[in-house]
C-alpha positions in Angstrom: -22.3 -4.6 -34.5 -20.7 -7.8 -33.2 -20.1 -6.1 -29.8 -23.9 -5.5 -29.5 -24.6 -9.1 -30.4 -22.1 -10.3 -27.9 -23.6 -8.1 -25.2 -27.1 -9.5 -26.0 -25.8 -13.1 -25.8 -24.2 -12.4 -22.4 -27.4 -10.9 -21.1 -29.4 -13.9 -22.4 -26.9 -16.2 -20.7 -27.4 -14.4 -17.4 -31.1 -14.5 -17.6 -31.1 -18.2 -18.6 -28.8 -19.0 -15.7 -31.1 -17.4 -13.1 -34.2 -18.7 -14.8 -33.2 -22.3 -14.0 -34.2 -23.4 -10.5 -36.8 -24.9 -8.4 -40.2 -23.2 -9.1 -41.2 -21.6 -5.8 -44.8 -21.1 -6.8 -45.5 -24.9 -7.1 -45.5 -25.1 -3.3 -48.6 -23.0 -3.1 -51.6 -23.6 -5.4 -53.0 -20.0 -5.0 -49.6 -18.3 -5.5 -50.6 -16.5 -8.7 -53.7 -15.0 -7.1 -51.7 -13.7 -4.1 -48.8 -11.9 -5.9 -46.7 -12.0 -9.0 -43.9 -14.6 -9.0 -41.5 -13.2 -11.5 -39.1 -11.3 -9.1 -39.6 -13.7 -6.3 -38.5 -16.6 -8.5 -35.5 -14.8 -9.9 -34.4 -13.7 -6.4 -34.9 -17.3 -5.1 -32.8 -18.7 -7.9 -30.2 -15.9 -7.5 -29.7 -16.6 -3.8 -29.7 -20.4 -4.4 -27.1 -20.2 -7.2 -24.8 -17.7 -5.6 -24.8 -19.7 -2.3 -23.8 -22.8 -4.3 -21.0 -20.9 -6.0 -19.8 -19.6 -2.5 -20.0 -23.1 -1.1 -17.9 -24.5 -4.0 -15.3 -21.8 -3.4 -15.0 -23.0 0.3 -13.8 -26.3 -1.0 -10.7 -24.7 -2.5 -11.6 -25.7 -6.1 -10.3 -23.5 -8.9 -12.6 -21.2 -10.8 -12.4 -23.6 -13.8 -13.6 -26.5 -11.7 -16.3 -24.4 -10.0 -17.5 -23.3 -13.5 -17.8 -26.9 -14.7 -19.6 -28.0 -11.5 -22.0 -25.0 -11.8 -22.8 -25.7 -15.4 -23.5 -29.4 -14.6 -25.7 -28.3 -11.7 -27.6 -25.9 -14.0 -28.1 -28.6 -16.7 -29.3 -31.1 -14.1 -31.9 -28.6 -12.8 -33.0 -27.6 -16.3 -33.5 -31.3 -17.2 -35.6 -31.8 -14.1 -37.6 -28.6 -14.9 -38.3 -29.8 -18.4 -39.1 -33.4 -17.3 -41.6 -32.1 -14.6 -42.9 -29.4 -17.0 -42.2 -26.7 -14.4 -40.8 -24.0 -16.6 -42.0 -21.1 -14.6 -41.0 -18.3 -17.0 -43.3 -19.4 -19.9 -46.1 -17.1 -18.6 -43.8 -14.2 -17.8 -42.9 -13.1 -21.4 -43.7 -9.4 -20.8 -41.4 -9.3 -17.7 -38.6 -11.2 -19.5 -38.7 -9.0 -22.5 -38.7 -5.8 -20.5 -35.9 -7.1 -18.3 -33.9 -8.0 -21.4 -34.4 -4.5 -23.0 -33.5 -2.6 -19.8 -30.5 -4.8 -19.1 -29.4 -4.4 -22.8 -29.6 -0.6 -22.5 -27.6 -0.5 -19.3 -25.1 -3.0 -20.6 -24.4 -0.9 -23.7 -23.8 2.1 -21.4 -21.4 -0.1 -19.3 -19.4 -1.3 -22.3 -19.3 2.2 -23.7 -17.9 3.9 -20.6 -15.6 1.5 -18.9 -14.4 3.1 -15.7 -13.6 1.7 -12.3 -13.9 3.6 -9.0 -11.3 3.5 -6.3 -12.6 0.4 -4.5 -12.8 -1.7 -7.7 -9.3 -0.6 -8.8 -7.6 -1.2 -5.5 -9.5 -4.2 -4.1 -12.0 -6.0 -6.2 -10.2 -6.2 -9.6 -7.1 -7.9 -8.2 -9.2 -10.5 -6.4 -11.2 -11.0 -9.6 -8.0 -11.5 -11.6 -6.8 -14.0 -9.0 -9.9 -16.1 -9.5 -10.1 -15.5 -13.3 -6.5 -16.8 -13.7 -7.8 -20.2 -12.5 -7.2 -19.4 -8.8 -9.0 -20.3 -5.6 -9.4 -18.6 -2.3 -6.0 -19.7 -1.1 -4.5 -17.5 -3.9 -6.0 -14.4 -2.3 -3.4 -14.7 0.5 -0.7 -13.9 -2.1 -2.3 -10.5 -2.9 -0.7 -7.4 -1.4 -2.1 -6.6 2.0 -3.4 -3.1 1.3 -6.7 -1.4 1.6 -9.5 -3.9 1.4 -7.4 -7.0 1.9 -9.8 -8.4 4.4 -13.0 -7.5 2.4 -15.2 -10.5 1.5 -14.4 -12.1 -1.9 -17.8 -13.2 -3.1 -18.3 -10.2 -5.4 -15.0 -10.8 -7.1 -15.7 -14.5 -7.4 -19.1 -13.8 -9.1 -17.4 -11.2 -11.3 -14.7 -13.7 -12.4 -17.2 -16.6 -12.8 -19.4 -14.6 -15.2 -16.4 -13.3 -17.0 -15.3 -16.9 -17.4 -18.7 -18.0 -18.6 -19.1 -15.2 -21.1 -18.9 -15.8 -24.8 -16.7 -12.8 -25.2 -13.4 -12.4 -23.4 -14.0 -8.9 -22.1 -13.8 -7.9 -18.5 -17.0 -6.0 -18.5 -19.0 -9.1 -19.3 -18.5 -10.2 -15.7 -19.9 -6.9 -14.5 -23.2 -7.4 -16.3 -24.3 -9.6 -13.4 -24.3 -6.5 -11.1 -26.6 -4.7 -13.5 -28.9 -7.7 -13.4 -28.9 -7.6 -9.6 -29.7 -3.9 -9.7 -32.5 -4.2 -12.2 -34.1 -7.3 -10.4 -34.0 -5.3 -7.2 -35.9 -2.4 -8.9 -38.4 -4.8 -10.4 -39.0 -6.4 -7.0 -39.4 -3.0 -5.4 -41.9 -1.9 -8.1 -43.9 -5.2 -7.7 -44.1 -4.7 -3.9 -45.2 -1.1 -4.2 
């Protein structure tokens, strides 16, 4: 039972992180009449946050420092959102609840059947461990030069960051972000169709 509560808390954390950001729809007064803003806002926040994480990794900071800076950045944005009363997800309760339920179901399946395919076993997991153990991009040079050595590291960095941010110390908590990306992409596709 505690595992289910921990999964629900991790999902809530991911949704809260990507709910914080500059409200896109405030730039256009007729935005609500044109199209729904739920997925567009999440995707905007997602791109913004992940690019900030990537930029912080270019500086050579360790994951611990990147996590602290990222949390400070999120808190600053959240305070600005509350101060300007621009909390965009107040009107989107149906979408948020359905996103939470779908993500919860997929996360239970993920935690129940923990497997890794070839590419994650050979390439991504070692890069993730390098970051998770308070490493930075310079530590990736120390990894064995096998298959996938030259692959980009952003996926591993995100995996390690959300594993580090999680309330539970389980490896799959970092993989929940990929489920979130998948479900948001499906929501966006359904909104556009």
